[in-house]
FIPAPA-956522 format. One record per residue (C-alpha): residue in three letters; x, y, z. Coordinates in nm, 3 decimals. Layout:
<atom><aa>ALA</aa><x>X</x><y>Y</y><z>Z</z></atom>
...
***
This chain:
<atom><aa>MET</aa><x>-3.355</x><y>-9.211</y><z>-5.286</z></atom>
<atom><aa>PRO</aa><x>-3.263</x><y>-8.881</y><z>-5.108</z></atom>
<atom><aa>GLU</aa><x>-3.215</x><y>-9.075</y><z>-4.783</z></atom>
<atom><aa>ILE</aa><x>-2.986</x><y>-9.325</y><z>-4.956</z></atom>
<atom><aa>LEU</aa><x>-2.778</x><y>-9.049</y><z>-5.114</z></atom>
<atom><aa>ASP</aa><x>-2.756</x><y>-8.876</y><z>-4.777</z></atom>
<atom><aa>GLN</aa><x>-2.622</x><y>-9.195</y><z>-4.616</z></atom>
<atom><aa>LEU</aa><x>-2.367</x><y>-9.245</y><z>-4.892</z></atom>
<atom><aa>SER</aa><x>-2.253</x><y>-8.882</y><z>-4.865</z></atom>
<atom><aa>VAL</aa><x>-2.156</x><y>-8.916</y><z>-4.498</z></atom>
<atom><aa>TRP</aa><x>-1.990</x><y>-9.258</y><z>-4.526</z></atom>
<atom><aa>PHE</aa><x>-1.810</x><y>-9.253</y><z>-4.862</z></atom>
<atom><aa>LEU</aa><x>-1.523</x><y>-9.018</y><z>-4.771</z></atom>
<atom><aa>PRO</aa><x>-1.458</x><y>-9.167</y><z>-4.422</z></atom>
<atom><aa>VAL</aa><x>-1.443</x><y>-9.522</y><z>-4.564</z></atom>
<atom><aa>LEU</aa><x>-1.227</x><y>-9.420</y><z>-4.862</z></atom>
<atom><aa>ILE</aa><x>-0.977</x><y>-9.227</y><z>-4.649</z></atom>
<atom><aa>ALA</aa><x>-0.960</x><y>-9.496</y><z>-4.379</z></atom>
<atom><aa>ILE</aa><x>-0.885</x><y>-9.775</y><z>-4.626</z></atom>
<atom><aa>THR</aa><x>-0.643</x><y>-9.568</y><z>-4.837</z></atom>
<atom><aa>PHE</aa><x>-0.433</x><y>-9.454</y><z>-4.539</z></atom>
<atom><aa>HIS</aa><x>-0.438</x><y>-9.808</y><z>-4.395</z></atom>
<atom><aa>GLU</aa><x>-0.286</x><y>-9.962</y><z>-4.707</z></atom>
<atom><aa>ALA</aa><x>-0.044</x><y>-9.675</y><z>-4.773</z></atom>
<atom><aa>ALA</aa><x>0.089</x><y>-9.705</y><z>-4.417</z></atom>
<atom><aa>HIS</aa><x>0.174</x><y>-10.074</y><z>-4.470</z></atom>
<atom><aa>GLY</aa><x>0.363</x><y>-9.991</y><z>-4.789</z></atom>
<atom><aa>TYR</aa><x>0.547</x><y>-9.693</y><z>-4.639</z></atom>
<atom><aa>VAL</aa><x>0.671</x><y>-9.878</y><z>-4.330</z></atom>
<atom><aa>ALA</aa><x>0.777</x><y>-10.179</y><z>-4.540</z></atom>
<atom><aa>TRP</aa><x>0.971</x><y>-9.945</y><z>-4.770</z></atom>
<atom><aa>ARG</aa><x>1.145</x><y>-9.773</y><z>-4.477</z></atom>
<atom><aa>LEU</aa><x>1.237</x><y>-10.114</y><z>-4.333</z></atom>
<atom><aa>GLY</aa><x>1.397</x><y>-10.245</y><z>-4.651</z></atom>
<atom><aa>ASP</aa><x>1.127</x><y>-10.379</y><z>-4.885</z></atom>
<atom><aa>ASP</aa><x>1.054</x><y>-10.154</y><z>-5.183</z></atom>
<atom><aa>THR</aa><x>0.797</x><y>-10.388</y><z>-5.347</z></atom>
<atom><aa>ALA</aa><x>0.502</x><y>-10.158</y><z>-5.270</z></atom>
<atom><aa>LYS</aa><x>0.706</x><y>-9.849</y><z>-5.360</z></atom>
<atom><aa>VAL</aa><x>0.798</x><y>-9.991</y><z>-5.701</z></atom>
<atom><aa>GLU</aa><x>0.432</x><y>-10.076</y><z>-5.770</z></atom>
<atom><aa>GLY</aa><x>0.320</x><y>-9.723</y><z>-5.680</z></atom>
<atom><aa>ARG</aa><x>0.136</x><y>-9.826</y><z>-5.363</z></atom>
<atom><aa>VAL</aa><x>0.319</x><y>-9.595</y><z>-5.120</z></atom>
<atom><aa>THR</aa><x>0.073</x><y>-9.317</y><z>-5.196</z></atom>
<atom><aa>PHE</aa><x>-0.242</x><y>-9.157</y><z>-5.058</z></atom>
<atom><aa>LEU</aa><x>-0.405</x><y>-9.156</y><z>-5.402</z></atom>
<atom><aa>PRO</aa><x>-0.722</x><y>-9.363</y><z>-5.337</z></atom>
<atom><aa>TRP</aa><x>-0.749</x><y>-9.520</y><z>-5.684</z></atom>
<atom><aa>LYS</aa><x>-0.416</x><y>-9.699</y><z>-5.628</z></atom>
<atom><aa>HIS</aa><x>-0.572</x><y>-9.899</y><z>-5.342</z></atom>
<atom><aa>ILE</aa><x>-0.937</x><y>-9.938</y><z>-5.440</z></atom>
<atom><aa>ASP</aa><x>-1.076</x><y>-10.285</y><z>-5.495</z></atom>
<atom><aa>LEU</aa><x>-1.395</x><y>-10.228</y><z>-5.696</z></atom>
<atom><aa>PHE</aa><x>-1.600</x><y>-10.487</y><z>-5.509</z></atom>
<atom><aa>GLY</aa><x>-1.444</x><y>-10.470</y><z>-5.161</z></atom>
<atom><aa>THR</aa><x>-1.405</x><y>-10.091</y><z>-5.140</z></atom>
<atom><aa>VAL</aa><x>-1.708</x><y>-9.969</y><z>-5.337</z></atom>
<atom><aa>VAL</aa><x>-1.975</x><y>-10.227</y><z>-5.416</z></atom>
<atom><aa>LEU</aa><x>-1.990</x><y>-10.427</y><z>-5.091</z></atom>
<atom><aa>PRO</aa><x>-1.991</x><y>-10.127</y><z>-4.850</z></atom>
<atom><aa>ALA</aa><x>-2.257</x><y>-9.960</y><z>-5.069</z></atom>
<atom><aa>ILE</aa><x>-2.475</x><y>-10.272</y><z>-5.059</z></atom>
<atom><aa>LEU</aa><x>-2.442</x><y>-10.295</y><z>-4.680</z></atom>
<atom><aa>LEU</aa><x>-2.533</x><y>-9.927</y><z>-4.643</z></atom>
<atom><aa>LEU</aa><x>-2.828</x><y>-9.950</y><z>-4.882</z></atom>
<atom><aa>THR</aa><x>-2.964</x><y>-10.262</y><z>-4.710</z></atom>
<atom><aa>ARG</aa><x>-2.911</x><y>-10.101</y><z>-4.367</z></atom>
<atom><aa>ALA</aa><x>-2.694</x><y>-10.387</y><z>-4.247</z></atom>
<atom><aa>PRO</aa><x>-2.595</x><y>-10.360</y><z>-3.878</z></atom>
<atom><aa>PHE</aa><x>-2.226</x><y>-10.351</y><z>-3.976</z></atom>
<atom><aa>LEU</aa><x>-2.002</x><y>-10.205</y><z>-4.245</z></atom>
<atom><aa>PHE</aa><x>-1.744</x><y>-10.435</y><z>-4.403</z></atom>
<atom><aa>GLY</aa><x>-1.500</x><y>-10.401</y><z>-4.690</z></atom>
<atom><aa>TRP</aa><x>-1.139</x><y>-10.416</y><z>-4.803</z></atom>
<atom><aa>ALA</aa><x>-0.885</x><y>-10.262</y><z>-5.038</z></atom>
<atom><aa>LYS</aa><x>-0.626</x><y>-10.425</y><z>-5.263</z></atom>
<atom><aa>PRO</aa><x>-0.361</x><y>-10.567</y><z>-5.027</z></atom>
<atom><aa>VAL</aa><x>-0.028</x><y>-10.387</y><z>-5.044</z></atom>
<atom><aa>PRO</aa><x>0.241</x><y>-10.628</y><z>-5.171</z></atom>
<atom><aa>VAL</aa><x>0.514</x><y>-10.689</y><z>-4.912</z></atom>
<atom><aa>ASP</aa><x>0.802</x><y>-10.933</y><z>-4.947</z></atom>
<atom><aa>PHE</aa><x>0.886</x><y>-10.994</y><z>-4.583</z></atom>
<atom><aa>MET</aa><x>1.216</x><y>-11.160</y><z>-4.675</z></atom>
<atom><aa>ASN</aa><x>1.338</x><y>-10.824</y><z>-4.810</z></atom>
<atom><aa>LEU</aa><x>1.296</x><y>-10.663</y><z>-4.469</z></atom>
<atom><aa>ARG</aa><x>1.616</x><y>-10.609</y><z>-4.275</z></atom>
<atom><aa>ARG</aa><x>1.490</x><y>-10.819</y><z>-3.981</z></atom>
<atom><aa>PRO</aa><x>1.199</x><y>-11.014</y><z>-4.132</z></atom>
<atom><aa>LYS</aa><x>1.040</x><y>-11.156</y><z>-3.816</z></atom>
<atom><aa>GLN</aa><x>1.066</x><y>-10.838</y><z>-3.609</z></atom>
<atom><aa>ASP</aa><x>0.996</x><y>-10.591</y><z>-3.889</z></atom>
<atom><aa>MET</aa><x>0.686</x><y>-10.786</y><z>-3.991</z></atom>
<atom><aa>ILE</aa><x>0.532</x><y>-10.666</y><z>-3.665</z></atom>
<atom><aa>TRP</aa><x>0.584</x><y>-10.298</y><z>-3.753</z></atom>
<atom><aa>VAL</aa><x>0.462</x><y>-10.338</y><z>-4.111</z></atom>
<atom><aa>ALA</aa><x>0.146</x><y>-10.518</y><z>-3.997</z></atom>
<atom><aa>ALA</aa><x>0.077</x><y>-10.279</y><z>-3.709</z></atom>
<atom><aa>ALA</aa><x>0.116</x><y>-9.970</y><z>-3.930</z></atom>
<atom><aa>GLY</aa><x>-0.232</x><y>-10.003</y><z>-4.085</z></atom>
<atom><aa>PRO</aa><x>-0.431</x><y>-10.024</y><z>-3.760</z></atom>
<atom><aa>GLY</aa><x>-0.196</x><y>-9.764</y><z>-3.611</z></atom>
<atom><aa>ILE</aa><x>-0.273</x><y>-9.504</y><z>-3.878</z></atom>
<atom><aa>ASN</aa><x>-0.645</x><y>-9.578</y><z>-3.840</z></atom>
<atom><aa>ARG</aa><x>-0.629</x><y>-9.500</y><z>-3.468</z></atom>
<atom><aa>ALA</aa><x>-0.443</x><y>-9.178</y><z>-3.548</z></atom>
<atom><aa>LEU</aa><x>-0.707</x><y>-9.082</y><z>-3.807</z></atom>
<atom><aa>ALA</aa><x>-0.979</x><y>-9.144</y><z>-3.549</z></atom>
<atom><aa>ALA</aa><x>-0.806</x><y>-8.904</y><z>-3.309</z></atom>
<atom><aa>VAL</aa><x>-0.758</x><y>-8.640</y><z>-3.582</z></atom>
<atom><aa>SER</aa><x>-1.126</x><y>-8.671</y><z>-3.682</z></atom>
<atom><aa>ALA</aa><x>-1.230</x><y>-8.615</y><z>-3.321</z></atom>
<atom><aa>LEU</aa><x>-1.005</x><y>-8.309</y><z>-3.302</z></atom>
<atom><aa>LEU</aa><x>-1.156</x><y>-8.167</y><z>-3.623</z></atom>
<atom><aa>LEU</aa><x>-1.499</x><y>-8.173</y><z>-3.460</z></atom>
<atom><aa>HIS</aa><x>-1.381</x><y>-7.861</y><z>-3.273</z></atom>
<atom><aa>VAL</aa><x>-1.370</x><y>-7.679</y><z>-3.609</z></atom>
<atom><aa>VAL</aa><x>-1.723</x><y>-7.773</y><z>-3.714</z></atom>
<atom><aa>PRO</aa><x>-1.896</x><y>-7.477</y><z>-3.538</z></atom>
<atom><aa>MET</aa><x>-1.683</x><y>-7.241</y><z>-3.751</z></atom>
<atom><aa>LEU</aa><x>-1.833</x><y>-7.378</y><z>-4.075</z></atom>
<atom><aa>PRO</aa><x>-2.140</x><y>-7.232</y><z>-4.252</z></atom>
<atom><aa>VAL</aa><x>-2.457</x><y>-7.336</y><z>-4.070</z></atom>
<atom><aa>GLU</aa><x>-2.591</x><y>-7.537</y><z>-4.364</z></atom>
<atom><aa>SER</aa><x>-2.282</x><y>-7.763</y><z>-4.370</z></atom>
<atom><aa>GLU</aa><x>-2.224</x><y>-7.807</y><z>-3.994</z></atom>
<atom><aa>ALA</aa><x>-2.436</x><y>-8.118</y><z>-3.946</z></atom>
<atom><aa>TRP</aa><x>-2.305</x><y>-8.288</y><z>-4.261</z></atom>
<atom><aa>ALA</aa><x>-1.942</x><y>-8.224</y><z>-4.165</z></atom>
<atom><aa>ALA</aa><x>-2.001</x><y>-8.346</y><z>-3.809</z></atom>
<atom><aa>ARG</aa><x>-2.159</x><y>-8.670</y><z>-3.932</z></atom>
<atom><aa>ASN</aa><x>-1.864</x><y>-8.732</y><z>-4.166</z></atom>
<atom><aa>LEU</aa><x>-1.615</x><y>-8.680</y><z>-3.884</z></atom>
<atom><aa>ILE</aa><x>-1.805</x><y>-8.896</y><z>-3.634</z></atom>
<atom><aa>ASN</aa><x>-1.833</x><y>-9.169</y><z>-3.898</z></atom>
<atom><aa>SER</aa><x>-1.460</x><y>-9.131</y><z>-3.961</z></atom>
<atom><aa>VAL</aa><x>-1.389</x><y>-9.197</y><z>-3.593</z></atom>
<atom><aa>LEU</aa><x>-1.614</x><y>-9.504</y><z>-3.598</z></atom>
<atom><aa>ILE</aa><x>-1.492</x><y>-9.657</y><z>-3.927</z></atom>
<atom><aa>ASN</aa><x>-1.125</x><y>-9.606</y><z>-3.841</z></atom>
<atom><aa>LEU</aa><x>-1.168</x><y>-9.768</y><z>-3.500</z></atom>
<atom><aa>ALA</aa><x>-1.368</x><y>-10.055</y><z>-3.651</z></atom>
<atom><aa>LEU</aa><x>-1.105</x><y>-10.111</y><z>-3.920</z></atom>
<atom><aa>ALA</aa><x>-0.829</x><y>-10.108</y><z>-3.659</z></atom>
<atom><aa>ALA</aa><x>-1.011</x><y>-10.346</y><z>-3.424</z></atom>
<atom><aa>PHE</aa><x>-1.113</x><y>-10.589</y><z>-3.699</z></atom>
<atom><aa>ASN</aa><x>-0.767</x><y>-10.602</y><z>-3.853</z></atom>
<atom><aa>MET</aa><x>-0.602</x><y>-10.668</y><z>-3.518</z></atom>
<atom><aa>LEU</aa><x>-0.785</x><y>-10.999</y><z>-3.473</z></atom>
<atom><aa>PRO</aa><x>-0.496</x><y>-11.248</y><z>-3.427</z></atom>
<atom><aa>LEU</aa><x>-0.549</x><y>-11.455</y><z>-3.740</z></atom>
<atom><aa>PRO</aa><x>-0.350</x><y>-11.429</y><z>-4.066</z></atom>
<atom><aa>PRO</aa><x>-0.389</x><y>-11.270</y><z>-4.316</z></atom>
<atom><aa>LEU</aa><x>-0.528</x><y>-10.998</y><z>-4.089</z></atom>
<atom><aa>ASP</aa><x>-0.272</x><y>-10.759</y><z>-3.944</z></atom>
<atom><aa>GLY</aa><x>-0.317</x><y>-10.893</y><z>-3.593</z></atom>
<atom><aa>GLY</aa><x>-0.230</x><y>-11.241</y><z>-3.718</z></atom>
<atom><aa>ARG</aa><x>0.094</x><y>-11.117</y><z>-3.869</z></atom>
<atom><aa>VAL</aa><x>0.178</x><y>-10.929</y><z>-3.550</z></atom>
<atom><aa>ALA</aa><x>0.117</x><y>-11.253</y><z>-3.358</z></atom>
<atom><aa>VAL</aa><x>0.340</x><y>-11.448</y><z>-3.601</z></atom>
<atom><aa>GLY</aa><x>0.617</x><y>-11.195</y><z>-3.538</z></atom>
<atom><aa>LEU</aa><x>0.579</x><y>-11.215</y><z>-3.160</z></atom>
<atom><aa>LEU</aa><x>0.533</x><y>-11.589</y><z>-3.107</z></atom>
<atom><aa>PRO</aa><x>0.819</x><y>-11.839</y><z>-3.072</z></atom>
<atom><aa>SER</aa><x>0.911</x><y>-11.990</y><z>-3.410</z></atom>
<atom><aa>PRO</aa><x>0.726</x><y>-12.326</y><z>-3.371</z></atom>
<atom><aa>LEU</aa><x>0.397</x><y>-12.154</y><z>-3.275</z></atom>
<atom><aa>ALA</aa><x>0.452</x><y>-11.878</y><z>-3.530</z></atom>
<atom><aa>TYR</aa><x>0.495</x><y>-12.138</y><z>-3.804</z></atom>
<atom><aa>GLN</aa><x>0.169</x><y>-12.312</y><z>-3.711</z></atom>
<atom><aa>LEU</aa><x>-0.023</x><y>-11.982</y><z>-3.706</z></atom>
<atom><aa>ALA</aa><x>0.132</x><y>-11.867</y><z>-4.035</z></atom>
<atom><aa>ARG</aa><x>0.005</x><y>-12.185</y><z>-4.203</z></atom>
<atom><aa>LEU</aa><x>-0.350</x><y>-12.051</y><z>-4.160</z></atom>
<atom><aa>GLU</aa><x>-0.275</x><y>-11.762</y><z>-4.398</z></atom>
<atom><aa>ARG</aa><x>-0.445</x><y>-11.924</y><z>-4.698</z></atom>
<atom><aa>ILE</aa><x>-0.771</x><y>-12.002</y><z>-4.518</z></atom>
<atom><aa>GLY</aa><x>-0.761</x><y>-11.728</y><z>-4.255</z></atom>
<atom><aa>LEU</aa><x>-1.006</x><y>-11.497</y><z>-4.428</z></atom>
<atom><aa>LEU</aa><x>-1.248</x><y>-11.785</y><z>-4.480</z></atom>
<atom><aa>ILE</aa><x>-1.227</x><y>-11.863</y><z>-4.106</z></atom>
<atom><aa>VAL</aa><x>-1.296</x><y>-11.497</y><z>-4.024</z></atom>
<atom><aa>ILE</aa><x>-1.602</x><y>-11.488</y><z>-4.252</z></atom>
<atom><aa>LEU</aa><x>-1.734</x><y>-11.814</y><z>-4.105</z></atom>
<atom><aa>LEU</aa><x>-1.687</x><y>-11.697</y><z>-3.745</z></atom>
<atom><aa>LEU</aa><x>-1.813</x><y>-11.343</y><z>-3.787</z></atom>
<atom><aa>PHE</aa><x>-2.099</x><y>-11.391</y><z>-4.032</z></atom>
<atom><aa>VAL</aa><x>-2.194</x><y>-11.753</y><z>-4.103</z></atom>
<atom><aa>VAL</aa><x>-2.189</x><y>-11.882</y><z>-3.743</z></atom>
<atom><aa>PRO</aa><x>-2.408</x><y>-11.595</y><z>-3.608</z></atom>
<atom><aa>TRP</aa><x>-2.652</x><y>-11.644</y><z>-3.899</z></atom>
<atom><aa>ALA</aa><x>-2.670</x><y>-12.018</y><z>-3.830</z></atom>
<atom><aa>GLY</aa><x>-2.718</x><y>-11.949</y><z>-3.459</z></atom>
<atom><aa>GLN</aa><x>-3.002</x><y>-11.711</y><z>-3.534</z></atom>
<atom><aa>TYR</aa><x>-3.162</x><y>-11.978</y><z>-3.751</z></atom>
<atom><aa>ILE</aa><x>-3.174</x><y>-12.222</y><z>-3.455</z></atom>
<atom><aa>GLY</aa><x>-3.267</x><y>-11.955</y><z>-3.200</z></atom>
<atom><aa>LEU</aa><x>-2.924</x><y>-11.879</y><z>-3.050</z></atom>
<atom><aa>LYS</aa><x>-2.770</x><y>-11.533</y><z>-3.033</z></atom>
<atom><aa>ILE</aa><x>-2.404</x><y>-11.571</y><z>-3.129</z></atom>
<atom><aa>ASP</aa><x>-2.262</x><y>-11.224</y><z>-3.182</z></atom>
<atom><aa>ILE</aa><x>-1.891</x><y>-11.290</y><z>-3.236</z></atom>
<atom><aa>LEU</aa><x>-1.852</x><y>-10.963</y><z>-3.427</z></atom>
<atom><aa>GLY</aa><x>-1.996</x><y>-10.776</y><z>-3.130</z></atom>
<atom><aa>TRP</aa><x>-1.777</x><y>-10.958</y><z>-2.878</z></atom>
<atom><aa>LEU</aa><x>-1.450</x><y>-10.920</y><z>-3.066</z></atom>
<atom><aa>VAL</aa><x>-1.493</x><y>-10.591</y><z>-3.253</z></atom>
<atom><aa>GLN</aa><x>-1.786</x><y>-10.386</y><z>-3.124</z></atom>
<atom><aa>GLY</aa><x>-1.673</x><y>-10.399</y><z>-2.760</z></atom>
<atom><aa>PRO</aa><x>-1.323</x><y>-10.261</y><z>-2.829</z></atom>
<atom><aa>VAL</aa><x>-1.464</x><y>-10.004</y><z>-3.073</z></atom>
<atom><aa>ASN</aa><x>-1.711</x><y>-9.873</y><z>-2.814</z></atom>
<atom><aa>ALA</aa><x>-1.439</x><y>-9.849</y><z>-2.549</z></atom>
<atom><aa>LEU</aa><x>-1.194</x><y>-9.671</y><z>-2.782</z></atom>
<atom><aa>TYR</aa><x>-1.466</x><y>-9.440</y><z>-2.915</z></atom>
<atom><aa>GLY</aa><x>-1.550</x><y>-9.327</y><z>-2.562</z></atom>
<atom><aa>PHE</aa><x>-1.181</x><y>-9.272</y><z>-2.484</z></atom>
<atom><aa>ILE</aa><x>-1.101</x><y>-9.078</y><z>-2.802</z></atom>
<atom><aa>MET</aa><x>-1.410</x><y>-8.858</y><z>-2.785</z></atom>
<atom><aa>THR</aa><x>-1.334</x><y>-8.782</y><z>-2.418</z></atom>
<atom><aa>VAL</aa><x>-0.969</x><y>-8.695</y><z>-2.481</z></atom>
<atom><aa>PHE</aa><x>-0.985</x><y>-8.531</y><z>-2.827</z></atom>
<atom><aa>GLY</aa><x>-1.348</x><y>-8.447</y><z>-2.899</z></atom>
<atom><aa>PRO</aa><x>-1.546</x><y>-8.137</y><z>-2.802</z></atom>
<atom><aa>HIS</aa><x>-1.707</x><y>-8.131</y><z>-2.459</z></atom>
***
């Protein structure tokens, strides 16, 4: 039990902050670009309880941590955006979608910078604070990389819809309803099935872990302590 509580104590705040800022950034940029849907519903805020999905934000990440899963996965309540209220719907959709991963990358850089302050803390809290900050770098980069996969309803899919010519954008946008199911199948079900028949199919590693490792090395080199 002490080990479990220790794990939760160094992951809970990084996950909560990463998800809260991610959703608030979507709502804020949408509001500034003409759609006040999220603002009216009180979602342009950094108050965590406005964005928490009980299962996706709390229960599922806790289960994965407690079972020592090789990955951490979760979600918050999606921020409501009416893209037709945006001043330039197709172009502004790109900025609204990119805001979430963008703020996560910024949080990763800030967390790396804060590692410089850790040696100034009381000795008994140094290690705990450092683990929180390192986990913050990792979870923010993972959230950014995962959400930029080019498949709606993920942010990367909406960026792609905004960038592609209309005929291709329309075809990609039609996947919105089943996009998350496709992601779950590709990232979790297919690797499990491959393992069952003796094949190593690590799509999560190829598409997410590789970029996260590269960005982690870059951010720690540029912003972290040496």
